N, C-alpha and C positions, 0 to 999 in steps of 0.2 A: 764674229762667232765667239771670240774670247770675251768681248764686252758683254754679250748676252749671257754667257755662262757666269761671269762675275756678278752681273745684275741678279741673276737667280740665286746665287750663293748669298748675296747680301740680304735678299728678301727672306730666304730661309733662316738666316741668322737673326734678323729682326723678329721674325715670327717665333723663333726659339726663345729669344730674350723676353718677349712679351708673355709667352706661356709660362716661363720660369718665374717671372715677377708676379704673375697672377697666383701661381701656386704658393709662393712664399707669403704673399699678403693673406691668403686664406689660412695658411698654417699659423699665422700670428693672431688670427681672430679667435676669441673664446669659443665660438661655435662654428661648426663646419657643416654645411648643408649636404644632404645626400645627393642632390642633383649635381652640385659642383664636383663632388667626388666621382660621380658616374660619367662626367663629361671630360675627364682628363685625357691627355694625349695617348697615342698608341704606345709610346715609349714608357709612359707612366703605368699603363695597363700591364705591359710586359713585366715591369718591376714588381707590381703587386702580385702577379701570378707566381713569380718566383718566391714570394713570401706569403703563400697562402696560409690562412689561419691566423695572421697577425691583424690586429686592429690598427687603424691610423692613429698616430700619436698627435695629441693636441699640445702645441707649445704655447705657453703663456709668457708674455714679456712684461717687465716692469715699466716700460715706456713704449711710445708709439712711433719711434724713429723707424725709417725705412731700412730694409735689409740690405746688406752689402753682399757682394759675391761670396765673401768668406762666410757670412751667416748662412747662406744656402747650403754650403758644404757641411756645416755643422748639423743642420737639420737633417740632411740626407744620411749622415753618419749615424744619427740617433735612431734611425729606422732599422739599423743593422745590428743592434746589440740589445741585450736584455730579453725580456719576454713580454708578450702582449697580455692584456686583461683576459682574453679568451684562453690563452695558454695557461695563465695563472689559475683560472677557474678549474681547468682540467687537472693541472698539477696539484692544486689544493685538495681536490677530491681524492686523487691517488695517494697523497700523503696522509690524509685522514684514514684511509683504508689501511695503509701500511702500519700506522700507529695502533689502530684497533686490533689488527692481527698480531702485532708484536705483544700487546698486553694479553691477548687471548692465549698465546702459546709461549709465554715467557718461562713457564715452568719447565719447558723442554730444554732450555739453555743451561749452560754452566752458570753458577752464580758469579764466580770470579773467573777472569780470563786466564788461559794457560799460555802466557807470553812473558817475555823478558823486556827490560828497558831497552829502547832503541829498535823495537820490532818493526816499527812503521817506516823508518827512514829509508830502508832499502827496498820497501815495496812501493814507494811513491816516486814520481819523477823528480829529478833534481831541479827542474825549471817549471815555473807556472805555465799553463797552456796559453798560447797566443791566440788561438781561435776559440770561439764559443763551443761548449759541449752540451749535449742534450741532457735533460733532466733524467731520462732513463739510465744513461751511462753514469751519471753522478750517483743516483740512488743505488745502482748495482755495486759501485765501488764502496758506497757507505756500508752495505751489507757485507761485502767481501773483505774490506780493509778495516773499517772502524768497529763494527760489531764484535769481531774477535778480541778486541782490546777493551771492551766495556765491562765494568762491574755493574751488574743489574740490580740496582737499588730497589726496584719494584718486584723483585723475585719473591715468591712465597717463602723461600728459605734464606732470605737475606735478614740476618739478625745482628748486624753490626751497627755501630755508631748510634743512629737515631732514625726515626721514620723520615723519609723525604717526600713531602706532599706532592701529589701528582694527579689530583682528581681531574675529571673531564671539565667541570665548570671552571677550574683554575686555568686549564690549558686553553679553553675558549677565550677567557678574559685576556690571557697573554696574547693570543692571536690578534684580538681587537686592539689592545693597547699598543702593540708593535705596529699594527696597520696605521694607527693614527700618527705615529712618528713624532709625538710631542716631547718636549723637554721642559719639565716643570720646575725651573729654579725659582720662579716667583709666581705670585698670584696672577699677574698680568700675562705671563708667558703661556699659561693654560689654566684659566679660572676653575674649570670643572675638576682638574686634578687635585687642586688644593681643597676645594669645597667637599669633594667626596672623601678625601682623606680625613677631614675633620669628622664627618658623619660616621664613617665605619669605625674609627677609633673610639668614638663615643659609644657606639653599639657594643663593640668588642670589650671595652673596659667594663661596661655594665654586665656583660655576659659572664665575665670571670670574677665579678664581685669586688672591683676596685672601689675605694671611697669616692664620693662625688667630687672632692677637691682635686682629684687627678683628671677628671673627665673634661674634654675640651669645650663642650657645650653647656657646662654648668653655669647658670646665670650668676654673673658677678664673680666668677671664679678666676683664679690666676693660673690654674693648672692647664695642661694640654698634652696632646699626644702627637707622635710623629712616627712614620715608618722608615726605619734605617735599613741598611743592607744586611746586617748580621748582628748577633749579640756582641761580638767583639767591638764593633763600632759603638754600641750602646754603652758598654763598660768604659770605653775610652772617653766619649763625650761627657759621661757622668763625672768621671774623674777630673776632666778639664774644667767643668763647671764648679766642682767642689774646690779645686785648686784656685780658680779665679776668685771665688768668694772669700776664701781664707786669706789669700794674698792681699785682697782689697782691704780687709780689716787690719792685717799686719802693717801695711804701708801707712795706715792712719796712726797706728800706735807707735811705730818706729820709723818716722819719716826720713831719718838720716842713716838708716842701716841699708846696706847694699842688698838689692833684691836677690842676688845669687846666694847670699848668706841666709836670708830668710827661707828661700826655697830649699836649701840643704837641711833645714830643720823639720820639714814636713815628713810625715810618715802615715802610710795607709795600712789597712789590715784586710786579710781574707783568711779562709781556712785552708788547710793543706789539700782539701778536696775541691777547691774552687777551680774554675776553668783557667787554663794557661793564659787566656787573653787578659786577665787581670794583671798578671805579672808583666806582660808585654805593654799594657797601658801605662804602668808605672815606669817602665824603662823609657818609653817615648816621652812621658811627662816629666821625667827626671826627678822623681820623688822616691823616697825609700818605701819598701814594702816589707811588712812583717807577716810571715805565714804562721798561723796559729794551729795548734793541735786540736784534734776532735775527740769526742767521747767514743765509747765502745761501739756506738751505732753510726760512727763517722759523721757526727753533727757538731757544728760549732755552737758552743754554749755561751750564755751571757756572762757568766762569772769569768770564763777564760778571757773574754774580750776586756772586761773591766780591769782585771789584773794587768793585762798587757798595756792598757792605756796608762795606768798609774805608774808602772815601771818606766815607760818611755818618757812620761812627763818628768819623772825624777831625774832622767838623763838629759833633760833640756830639750827634748824633741816636742813637736807639735802635732798631735793626732788630728787628722782632718777628714778621713774617708774610710769607710768600711764597706766591703762588698760581701753580701751574703748570697747563698745559693739555695734555691728551692728546686731540688732535683739535680744532684751533682752528676758530673759526667761519668765517674767511675762506677757508682752503684745506686744512683738516684736517691741519695740521702737528703734530708731536709734540715738545714740549719734551724735552730730553735728561734724563730723570729720573735716570738712573744717575750723572750728573755733579752735578745740582742737589741730590739727596738728601744726599750726604755734606757738601756746603757748609752746608745747613740744619742738619744734626746738629752739625757742628763749631761753629756759631755759636749754637746753642740757639734756633733760630727755628722757629715753627710752620709746617710745610709742608702746604699743602692741595693736593690733586690734583683738578682739574676735568676729568672725562671725560664730560661730559654727553651728547655724541653718540656718540663712539667707544667708550665703555666697554663697551657691549653686545657689541662685536666681540671682546672678550677671552673670550667663550664659546668661541671657536675657539682651540685651543692654539697654532696657528701664528702668532697675532697677539700672544701674550703677551710676546714679547721687548720690545715697546714699554712694558711694565709694569715692566721691570727698574728697581729703585730704590724701589719702593713701600714697602719695609720701613722707609724713613726718614720716611714721611709720618705726620702726625697725624690727617688726615681725608681722605676720598675720596668722590666722588659721581659717579653716572651716572644717566641718565634712560631707564628702560625705555619711557617714553611716546614716545621718539624712534625707537629702532632695535630695539625688542623687542616690537612689536605690542601694547603696552598703551596704552589710551586716556589722554589727559591728564586729570588731573594725577597724576604718579607719578614723583618724583625720589628715588632711593635714596641714602642717605648712611651711611657708616660712620666711626667714630672709634676710635682706639687706646685712649683713656681716656675713658669716658662721663662720669665724674665731673667732669672738666675742662670738659666741655660743659654739663652740667646746672647746675653751681654758678654759671655765668654767666647763667643764664636762669630760675632757680627763683624762683617766687612762690607762696606756699602759704597761701591764705586758709582759714579754718575750714570754709566750706561746700563745699570741694573735697576735704577730707581724708576718709579712710576707714580701715577696720580692717585692710586688707591692704597698707598702704603699705610696711611693712618687708620684705615678701616679693615685691612686684610692681614693675613698671616703670610709671610714669605718663608718657606721651609728651607731656603738656602742658609738661613741663620741658625738652623737646628742641628747641623751636622757638618762633617768634613767636606763632602763633595758639593759642588755647585749644581751640576746637572743631576736631574732626578727622573726616574722612570715612573710610569703610571702604575705603581704597585697596588694602590688602593682598589683598582678595578677588580683584580683577582680575589681579594678578600671580600669584596662586595658580592661578587658572583657566588662564591662558596657559601657565604652566610645565607644568601637568599635561596639558593637552589638546594641546600641541605636543610636549612632551618635549624634553630637551636636544638630542637628535639632530635633531629637526625645526627647532629654532631655529638650530642650527649650519648646517643646509642653507639656510635662509633668508638668513643673514648671508653665507655664501659665495657665494650666487647674486648678491647685490647687489655684492659686491666684484668678481666676475667681470664683471658688466655695466659697472661703472665702468671697468675696465681695457679692455674692448672699446671703450668710448667714447673712451678715451685713444688707443687704436690708430688709430681712425678720424681723430682730429684730427691725430695725428702724420703720417699719410699725406697730409694736405692742407696745402699750403705757405702758405695764407693764415691759418692758426691757429698759435698758440704755446701750449704747455702751461706753466702757471705753478704750481710746487709739485709734490710727489710724490703720486701716486695710490696710497694705501695702504689706504684703506677704501672707502667708497661715494661719495666726494666728489672732484670734480676741478674745475679752473678753466681758462678759455681767454681769451686776450687779445682784446679787441674794443673797440669804442667805444660810447658811450652811445646813439648812434642805432640801432645794431644791437639792443641790449637793448630800447629803447623800441618798436621796430617788432615785435620778437618777442612781447613781452607784450601789445601792443595788438591783435595779430592774434587773440588768444584761442585759438590752437592749441597754445601751449606757455607755460610760466611759469618764469622764473629770476630771480635777484636778483644785484646787483653786490657787489663788495668792492674794497677798496683794498689793494694789496700793494706796499710801497715806493713809494707815490704813483703807482702804475699802476692804471688802471681795468681790472678783470677781471670776467668773468662766472662765477659759481659754477654748477656743474652737479652736482646731487645725485640719486642714484637713490633714489626715495621709495616708489613703489607696492609693496605687499606682493607682488603677483604679476607684477612687471615681467618682461618677456621680451626676447629679442634683437631682436625686431621693434620694440619700443618704443624701444630705443636707436637702431636704424637710422633710424626715422622721425624721432626727435628730431634726429639728426645731419643728416638731409636738410633738415629745416625750417631749422635754423641755417645750414647751408652755403648753401642757395639764397638765403635772405634776405641773408646777408652779400655774396654775389656780386651780387645786385640792387643793393644800396646802393653797392658799389664801382663797378659799371658805370655807375650814374646819375651818380656824381661825376666820372668821367673818360671818359664815353662818346665825346664828339666828338674829343678828341685821339687816342684809340686808333684810331678809324676813319680819321682823316686819316693817321696813321702807317702803317697797313696799306696805304692807297691809294698812298702814296709808295713804299713798298717794292715793291709790285707794278709800278707804273709805271716805277720805276728798273730793274727786272729786264727788262721786256719793251718798253720804249720806247713806251708808248701815250699819252704826254702830248699833249694837244691844246689849242691856245689857245681853241678853241670849247667845250671841256669842262673848266672849271676844277676844281681839286681841291675836294672836299667836296660836290659836287652830287648824288652818288649814294652809297648805302650800300656799305660795304666788301665785304659778301657779294655784292651784285649786281655790283660791279666785278670781283671775283674770278671769278665765273662767266663774265662777259663776256670776260675775258682768256683763260680756258680755251678758250672757243669760238673766239676769233680765232686762237689759236696752233694749234688743231687743224686749221684751214682753211689757214693760211698755210704751215705747216711740214710736210714729208713725215714728220718724226719726231714727230708730234703726241702720240703716246702717251707717249713718253719725256719730252717737255717737260711733259706734264700731271702725270706722276709727280714730276718735279722741282718743279713748282709746288706740288703738295700737300705735299711735304717742306718747302719754304720757308714755306708757309702755317702748318704746324704749329710750325715754329720761331718764327714771328711770334707765335703764340698763347702760346708759352712766354715770349717776351719781354714780352708784355703782362701776363701773370700776374705776372712778376717785378716789373714796374712797379707793379702794384697792391699788392704786398706792401711795396714801398718807400714807397708813398704812405701806407699805414696806419702804418708805423713812423716815418716822418719828419714831424715836425710842420710843417716848412716846406712840405710838399706838401698840406696839408689844404684849401687854397683851390683849387678846380678852375679858377677864372678865371686864376689865376697860371700854372697848368700849361698851360692852353690857349694863353695868350699866348706862353709860351716855345716851345711846340711849333710854333705858327703861324709865328713868326719863323724858326725853323729850316727849316720846310717851304718857305717862300717862297725861301730861299736855294737849297735843293735843286732846286726847280722851275726857278729861273733857270739853274742850272748844267746841268740836263738840257736845257733849251731851247737853251742856247748850244752844247752838244755836238752836238745834232741839226742845227743850222744849219751847223756846220763839216763835217758828213759829206757 
């Protein structure tokens, strides 16, 4: 009996092993027939039932060796984590719906979050989950935990920094690029990635009016384009290329001088309105940087650069690089490229043009006069992820001579070489990172699905709205426009309290800048579908908040002044009713009623009173403007004291005149 039971056990074991081996061989096959899947054992069917909705995973191997028992456990484990393609399809549709609904209702959210640093750490578990969680629970926590801490850059009243491209064609291209999962450090690693980047940079360069020598597909040209991660990287690699070029020449001229000494003589230039990344690039590149003054319109001029170069050469320094800006961060001013370009050419200096924000505006021909002088530049960059509806990151850069750029950055280990190196471009030699994302895909999608005309319409609408905002501010005497409104960015003089209150309200978001040591608030049109109503609402919020702040700071003196004016006019001063015990509006209404009863010409007197009251309001508004402009008037207590002393003397004079009557 024992032997018979043992024999049955061995048969069952052999049958089990044969079944498992068959399943493992099928799992290693590139295809799996439906019939084989349907004829699995009862144990396998039970396992599939417990994982309903999941697709069978197909496992591909690099060799055809037979599976070991350890391999089978790995295959089984893989069936228990991640999500299947069917689940991915459902989750993908739900995610698209969530994104669409978010964009549709984004105006109902606060622009900036009402949280403090560290808000999230106490809301999250201190350990990562050991077991898988459902998509529904993760998305629920995304809305509950993450969204309260998000600054909504796509909000119609987000007017800070710059536009952050987020169009649907760009999102779709990102989905596809991420789904491919490619890493394009060389042509061979993903040929389509390199080939498409060449094409779209040729398109885009022509769209914004770059000279043919910059474009990558110009026949016989030495120029070329590349997509970097950000404008900061463009500034940095341009400086590295310029430094390499000048050091190569210096080493030839002074072969016995130590390189460190030569490097210490190099000096670069930019304006005081240039982006901080230029300063950081010089810090990392270990070269001196001279920051130059701008003119009254915050522009770098050619004569300023020429004088600085001559002064530094007299000191034994070697000028080698100048970074100009078309569309500065603070106020969107434009360095005078038509003057700076010839100076750079005459002095054999590498001229880099940073048009990170405003460069996309050159799609419209009417803006290209600001690009005059670009023929003198060695490199140029602009960010489609700012003002051309492309998601971050996507910073396009062109060079006049690609070999001067790549020779400064080339590192060529054996494992990255391939058989097409002589005929192709490897973008790993064009920047700092080795690995690169499929960025060209989203630029290609946006250009094709909007068309040049659609993009021009979008740019022109933003410029029109910025000028509308400028018109509203110019009509309001408590604001001052600082800088020219040429693109989609303007600035208005204000104080820090105004900005703090605006941002803390959650209704609007802007950021400050410093222009000639003056505190200004930047206003940028950011939302893709911004309308006239959005601009009007933004102006109303800013204007109302500014008036509330100014009223709070001088409320009592203004009321007392109005009361004295009214009492002086109508002789209603009474010793039993001292100045300041009632509001100016109530006193005004009381005086109107008294005059209508006492005088037979009450209507005429009422009209006269209204006229004088309006004049008083104009006077008060003028006083508020003076208070904001004059630092001596920032303290309301001082203002109140000065006014009260004056009021007491007026009251005494009025009382004396009445007693003499």
